[in-house]
GUDRENTOR-477606 format. One record per residue (C-alpha): residue number from 0; residue in three letters; x, y, z. Coordinates in steps of 0.5 Angstrom, whole numbers. Layout:
+-----+--------+-------+-------+-------+
| num | residu |     x |     y |     z |
+-----+--------+-------+-------+-------+
| NUM |    ALA |     X |     Y |     Z |
...
+-----+--------+-------+-------+-------+
//
This chain:
+-----+--------+-------+-------+-------+
| num | residu |     x |     y |     z |
+-----+--------+-------+-------+-------+
|   0 |    UNK |    16 |     5 |   -42 |
|   1 |    UNK |    12 |     1 |   -36 |
|   2 |    UNK |     5 |    -3 |   -36 |
|   3 |    UNK |     4 |    -2 |   -28 |
|   4 |    UNK |     0 |     3 |   -25 |
|   5 |    UNK |     4 |     9 |   -22 |
|   6 |    UNK |     4 |    11 |   -14 |
|   7 |    UNK |     2 |    19 |   -14 |
|   8 |    UNK |     3 |    24 |    -8 |
|   9 |    UNK |     2 |    32 |    -8 |
|  10 |    UNK |     3 |    37 |    -3 |
|  11 |    UNK |     3 |    45 |    -2 |
|  12 |    UNK |    10 |    48 |    -2 |
|  13 |    UNK |    13 |    55 |    -3 |
|  14 |    UNK |     6 |    58 |    -5 |
|  15 |    UNK |     6 |    52 |   -11 |
|  16 |    UNK |     2 |    46 |   -11 |
|  17 |    UNK |     7 |    40 |   -13 |
|  18 |    UNK |     5 |    33 |   -16 |
|  19 |    UNK |    10 |    27 |   -16 |
|  20 |    UNK |     8 |    21 |   -20 |
|  21 |    UNK |    13 |    15 |   -19 |
|  22 |    UNK |    13 |     9 |   -24 |
|  23 |    UNK |    17 |     3 |   -25 |
|  24 |    UNK |    20 |     2 |   -32 |
|  25 |    UNK |    21 |    -4 |   -36 |
|  26 |    UNK |    29 |    -3 |   -35 |
|  27 |    UNK |    28 |    -4 |   -27 |
|  28 |    UNK |    29 |     4 |   -26 |
|  29 |    UNK |    24 |     8 |   -22 |
|  30 |    UNK |    22 |    14 |   -25 |
|  31 |    UNK |    18 |    20 |   -23 |
|  32 |    UNK |    14 |    25 |   -27 |
|  33 |    UNK |    13 |    31 |   -23 |
|  34 |    UNK |    10 |    38 |   -23 |
|  35 |    UNK |    14 |    44 |   -20 |
|  36 |    UNK |     9 |    49 |   -20 |
|  37 |    UNK |    10 |    51 |   -27 |
|  38 |    UNK |    11 |    45 |   -31 |
|  39 |    UNK |    12 |    38 |   -32 |
|  40 |    UNK |    19 |    34 |   -32 |
|  41 |    UNK |    22 |    27 |   -32 |
|  42 |    UNK |    27 |    25 |   -27 |
|  43 |    UNK |    31 |    18 |   -27 |
|  44 |    UNK |    31 |    16 |   -20 |
|  45 |    UNK |    36 |    10 |   -22 |
|  46 |    UNK |    36 |     3 |   -18 |
|  47 |    UNK |    38 |     1 |   -11 |
|  48 |    UNK |    45 |    -1 |   -11 |
|  49 |    UNK |    46 |    -8 |   -14 |
|  50 |    UNK |    39 |    -9 |   -16 |
|  51 |    UNK |    33 |    -7 |   -20 |
|  52 |    UNK |    26 |    -6 |   -18 |
|  53 |    UNK |    19 |    -8 |   -20 |
|  54 |    UNK |    12 |    -7 |   -19 |
|  55 |    UNK |     8 |    -1 |   -16 |
|  56 |    UNK |    11 |     4 |   -12 |
|  57 |    UNK |     8 |     6 |    -5 |
|  58 |    UNK |     9 |    13 |    -4 |
|  59 |    UNK |     8 |    18 |     2 |
|  60 |    UNK |    10 |    25 |     4 |
|  61 |    UNK |    10 |    29 |    10 |
|  62 |    UNK |    13 |    36 |    13 |
|  63 |    UNK |    19 |    35 |    18 |
|  64 |    UNK |    23 |    41 |    21 |
|  65 |    UNK |    21 |    45 |    16 |
|  66 |    UNK |    23 |    40 |    10 |
|  67 |    UNK |    18 |    36 |     6 |
|  68 |    UNK |    20 |    29 |     6 |
|  69 |    UNK |    18 |    24 |     0 |
|  70 |    UNK |    18 |    16 |     1 |
|  71 |    UNK |    17 |    12 |    -5 |
|  72 |    UNK |    17 |     4 |    -3 |
|  73 |    UNK |    18 |    -1 |    -8 |
|  74 |    UNK |    20 |    -9 |    -8 |
|  75 |    UNK |    26 |   -11 |   -12 |
|  76 |    UNK |    25 |   -15 |   -18 |
|  77 |    UNK |    27 |   -22 |   -19 |
|  78 |    UNK |    34 |   -21 |   -18 |
|  79 |    UNK |    33 |   -19 |   -11 |
|  80 |    UNK |    27 |   -21 |    -5 |
|  81 |    UNK |    28 |   -14 |    -1 |
|  82 |    UNK |    24 |    -8 |     0 |
|  83 |    UNK |    27 |    -2 |    -2 |
|  84 |    UNK |    26 |     6 |    -1 |
|  85 |    UNK |    28 |    12 |    -5 |
|  86 |    UNK |    27 |    18 |    -1 |
|  87 |    UNK |    28 |    25 |    -1 |
|  88 |    UNK |    30 |    28 |     6 |
|  89 |    UNK |    29 |    35 |     4 |
|  90 |    UNK |    36 |    36 |     1 |
|  91 |    UNK |    37 |    30 |    -4 |
|  92 |    UNK |    35 |    23 |    -6 |
|  93 |    UNK |    37 |    17 |    -3 |
|  94 |    UNK |    36 |     9 |    -4 |
|  95 |    UNK |    36 |     5 |     2 |
|  96 |    UNK |    35 |    -3 |     3 |
|  97 |    UNK |    30 |    -4 |     8 |
|  98 |    UNK |    32 |   -12 |     7 |
|  99 |    UNK |    26 |   -17 |     9 |
| 100 |    UNK |    23 |   -20 |    15 |
| 101 |    UNK |    27 |   -24 |    19 |
| 102 |    UNK |    28 |   -31 |    15 |
| 103 |    UNK |    22 |   -29 |    11 |
| 104 |    UNK |    24 |   -27 |     3 |
| 105 |    UNK |    18 |   -23 |     1 |
| 106 |    UNK |    17 |   -27 |    -6 |
| 107 |    UNK |    19 |   -34 |    -9 |
| 108 |    UNK |    25 |   -32 |   -14 |
| 109 |    UNK |    23 |   -38 |   -18 |
| 110 |    UNK |    16 |   -36 |   -20 |
| 111 |    UNK |    14 |   -31 |   -25 |
| 112 |    UNK |    11 |   -27 |   -19 |
| 113 |    UNK |    17 |   -24 |   -16 |
| 114 |    UNK |    15 |   -17 |   -18 |
| 115 |    UNK |     8 |   -17 |   -15 |
| 116 |    UNK |     6 |   -16 |    -8 |
| 117 |    UNK |     7 |    -8 |    -8 |
| 118 |    UNK |     7 |    -5 |    -1 |
| 119 |    UNK |     1 |    -1 |     2 |
| 120 |    UNK |     4 |     5 |     6 |
| 121 |    UNK |     1 |    10 |    11 |
| 122 |    UNK |     4 |    15 |    15 |
| 123 |    UNK |     2 |    19 |    21 |
| 124 |    UNK |     5 |    24 |    27 |
| 125 |    UNK |     4 |    21 |    34 |
| 126 |    UNK |     7 |    23 |    40 |
| 127 |    UNK |    11 |    28 |    37 |
| 128 |    UNK |    15 |    23 |    32 |
| 129 |    UNK |    13 |    21 |    25 |
| 130 |    UNK |    11 |    14 |    24 |
| 131 |    UNK |    11 |    10 |    17 |
| 132 |    UNK |     8 |     3 |    16 |
| 133 |    UNK |     9 |    -1 |     9 |
| 134 |    UNK |     5 |    -7 |     9 |
| 135 |    UNK |     7 |   -13 |     4 |
| 136 |    UNK |     5 |   -20 |     3 |
| 137 |    UNK |     9 |   -26 |     2 |
| 138 |    UNK |     8 |   -32 |    -2 |
| 139 |    UNK |     8 |   -36 |     4 |
| 140 |    UNK |     1 |   -32 |     5 |
| 141 |    UNK |     3 |   -28 |    11 |
| 142 |    UNK |     2 |   -20 |    12 |
| 143 |    UNK |     9 |   -17 |    14 |
| 144 |    UNK |    10 |    -9 |    16 |
| 145 |    UNK |    16 |    -5 |    15 |
| 146 |    UNK |    15 |     1 |    20 |
| 147 |    UNK |    19 |     7 |    23 |
| 148 |    UNK |    17 |     8 |    30 |
| 149 |    UNK |    20 |    15 |    30 |
| 150 |    UNK |    27 |    12 |    32 |
| 151 |    UNK |    29 |     6 |    28 |
| 152 |    UNK |    26 |     1 |    22 |
| 153 |    UNK |    23 |    -5 |    24 |
| 154 |    UNK |    20 |   -11 |    21 |
| 155 |    UNK |    14 |   -15 |    24 |
| 156 |    UNK |    10 |   -21 |    22 |
| 157 |    UNK |     3 |   -20 |    22 |
| 158 |    UNK |     1 |   -27 |    21 |
| 159 |    UNK |    -5 |   -29 |    17 |
| 160 |    UNK |   -12 |   -29 |    17 |
| 161 |    UNK |   -15 |   -34 |    21 |
| 162 |    UNK |   -17 |   -41 |    17 |
| 163 |    UNK |   -13 |   -38 |    11 |
| 164 |    UNK |    -7 |   -35 |     8 |
| 165 |    UNK |    -7 |   -28 |     4 |
| 166 |    UNK |    -7 |   -29 |    -3 |
| 167 |    UNK |    -1 |   -25 |    -8 |
| 168 |    UNK |    -2 |   -30 |   -14 |
| 169 |    UNK |    -3 |   -29 |   -20 |
| 170 |    UNK |    -8 |   -23 |   -20 |
| 171 |    UNK |    -9 |   -21 |   -13 |
| 172 |    UNK |    -1 |   -20 |   -12 |
| 173 |    UNK |    -1 |   -14 |   -17 |
| 174 |    UNK |    -5 |    -9 |   -12 |
| 175 |    UNK |    -2 |    -7 |    -6 |
| 176 |    UNK |    -6 |    -8 |     1 |
| 177 |    UNK |   -11 |    -2 |     2 |
| 178 |    UNK |    -8 |     1 |     8 |
| 179 |    UNK |   -11 |     7 |    12 |
| 180 |    UNK |   -10 |    10 |    19 |
| 181 |    UNK |   -14 |    15 |    23 |
| 182 |    UNK |   -14 |    18 |    30 |
| 183 |    UNK |   -20 |    17 |    34 |
| 184 |    UNK |   -21 |    20 |    41 |
| 185 |    UNK |   -14 |    19 |    43 |
| 186 |    UNK |   -12 |    12 |    39 |
| 187 |    UNK |    -9 |    12 |    33 |
| 188 |    UNK |   -13 |     6 |    28 |
| 189 |    UNK |    -9 |     3 |    23 |
| 190 |    UNK |   -13 |    -2 |    18 |
| 191 |    UNK |   -10 |    -6 |    12 |
| 192 |    UNK |   -15 |   -10 |     7 |
| 193 |    UNK |   -12 |   -16 |     4 |
| 194 |    UNK |   -15 |   -21 |    -1 |
| 195 |    UNK |   -15 |   -28 |     2 |
| 196 |    UNK |   -14 |   -35 |    -1 |
| 197 |    UNK |   -21 |   -36 |     1 |
| 198 |    UNK |   -23 |   -31 |    -4 |
| 199 |    UNK |   -26 |   -27 |     2 |
| 200 |    UNK |   -23 |   -20 |     4 |
| 201 |    UNK |   -20 |   -19 |    11 |
| 202 |    UNK |   -17 |   -14 |    15 |
| 203 |    UNK |   -11 |   -13 |    20 |
| 204 |    UNK |   -13 |    -7 |    24 |
| 205 |    UNK |   -10 |    -4 |    30 |
| 206 |    UNK |   -15 |    -2 |    35 |
| 207 |    UNK |   -10 |     3 |    39 |
| 208 |    UNK |    -8 |    -3 |    43 |
| 209 |    UNK |    -7 |    -9 |    39 |
| 210 |    UNK |    -7 |   -12 |    32 |
| 211 |    UNK |   -13 |   -16 |    30 |
| 212 |    UNK |   -15 |   -20 |    24 |
| 213 |    UNK |   -23 |   -20 |    22 |
| 214 |    UNK |   -26 |   -24 |    16 |
| 215 |    UNK |   -30 |   -19 |    12 |
| 216 |    UNK |   -34 |   -24 |     9 |
| 217 |    UNK |   -36 |   -24 |     2 |
| 218 |    UNK |   -43 |   -22 |     0 |
| 219 |    UNK |   -44 |   -19 |    -7 |
| 220 |    UNK |   -38 |   -23 |   -11 |
| 221 |    UNK |   -31 |   -26 |   -10 |
| 222 |    UNK |   -25 |   -22 |    -9 |
| 223 |    UNK |   -20 |   -22 |   -14 |
| 224 |    UNK |   -16 |   -15 |   -13 |
| 225 |    UNK |   -16 |   -10 |    -7 |
| 226 |    UNK |   -16 |    -3 |   -10 |
| 227 |    UNK |   -15 |     1 |    -4 |
| 228 |    UNK |   -18 |     4 |     2 |
| 229 |    UNK |   -20 |    11 |     4 |
| 230 |    UNK |   -23 |    14 |    11 |
| 231 |    UNK |   -27 |    20 |    12 |
| 232 |    UNK |   -31 |    24 |    17 |
| 233 |    UNK |   -39 |    25 |    15 |
| 234 |    UNK |   -44 |    29 |    18 |
| 235 |    UNK |   -39 |    32 |    23 |
| 236 |    UNK |   -38 |    26 |    27 |
| 237 |    UNK |   -39 |    19 |    23 |
| 238 |    UNK |   -32 |    16 |    21 |
| 239 |    UNK |   -33 |    12 |    15 |
| 240 |    UNK |   -29 |     7 |    12 |
| 241 |    UNK |   -29 |     4 |     4 |
| 242 |    UNK |   -25 |    -1 |     2 |
| 243 |    UNK |   -25 |    -2 |    -6 |
| 244 |    UNK |   -24 |    -9 |    -9 |
| 245 |    UNK |   -26 |   -12 |   -16 |
| 246 |    UNK |   -31 |   -18 |   -17 |
| 247 |    UNK |   -28 |   -25 |   -20 |
| 248 |    UNK |   -34 |   -29 |   -21 |
| 249 |    UNK |   -38 |   -30 |   -28 |
| 250 |    UNK |   -43 |   -26 |   -25 |
| 251 |    UNK |   -39 |   -20 |   -22 |
| 252 |    UNK |   -33 |   -20 |   -26 |
| 253 |    UNK |   -30 |   -13 |   -27 |
| 254 |    UNK |   -35 |   -10 |   -22 |
| 255 |    UNK |   -33 |    -5 |   -17 |
| 256 |    UNK |   -34 |    -8 |   -10 |
| 257 |    UNK |   -34 |    -4 |    -4 |
| 258 |    UNK |   -34 |    -6 |     3 |
| 259 |    UNK |   -36 |     0 |     8 |
| 260 |    UNK |   -36 |     2 |    15 |
| 261 |    UNK |   -42 |     6 |    17 |
| 262 |    UNK |   -40 |     7 |    24 |
| 263 |    UNK |   -45 |     2 |    26 |
| 264 |    UNK |   -43 |    -4 |    22 |
| 265 |    UNK |   -40 |    -7 |    16 |
| 266 |    UNK |   -44 |    -7 |     9 |
| 267 |    UNK |   -42 |   -10 |     2 |
| 268 |    UNK |   -45 |    -6 |    -4 |
| 269 |    UNK |   -44 |    -8 |   -12 |
| 270 |    UNK |   -42 |    -1 |   -16 |
| 271 |    UNK |   -43 |    -5 |   -22 |
| 272 |    UNK |   -38 |    -4 |   -28 |
| 273 |    UNK |   -38 |     1 |   -34 |
| 274 |    UNK |   -38 |    -4 |   -39 |
| 275 |    UNK |   -45 |    -7 |   -37 |
+-----+--------+-------+-------+-------+
//
């Protein structure tokens, strides 16, 4: 049915734990396999009007006004260059065309990588308004974000890492940016990790005041794919960040590499391979 990895969310509703797993079929439809608290079901979410979808879904969920919201962001397949979202408004499902950044299609439709470059998505509540950020890379090497500021949708060009471009093809493009957000003091932080064409890991981050780029460098192996990022509070007060990636050199091929923040500095670690 599908050779791409799924996007999954879970939440608690009406005394039952619900699970939704979204994936894209070979026919360009979006499907969801969901647990309704009693049993599993399949649902065909169809396609956006006049388009098919490809790649890996970026999925978020949040409660609003007593209703659970679900958003599944997907890239258009080779017949379109747009970002789309299939969303549950608490009553029914809808498709919305998010378009593209002004003057910047999200992929080159003449290449085989049109279905790559999936979105990395986060959501959080700020000032009584729900915020949503969907980060995508372009074949021109820029990072873009489609964001909901609580009143309307907007596109922003995050630019490129200093001295290089973000990488989307061939293999790094099949994974979404690793995106996390957290509240520190009274400021919301956002981190989007992406591989660069220089084979380094880079992060585009919001420090609560402005956006910045940082080269995380490379210590234990060149980066081929970013496999996601997490954050958590350790020992009651320390904020930890972990960005997971896959090594690509002959020595570290297939190894799980982690770039982590211990609240004092960034570190690299090689977690090896299950096949070693």
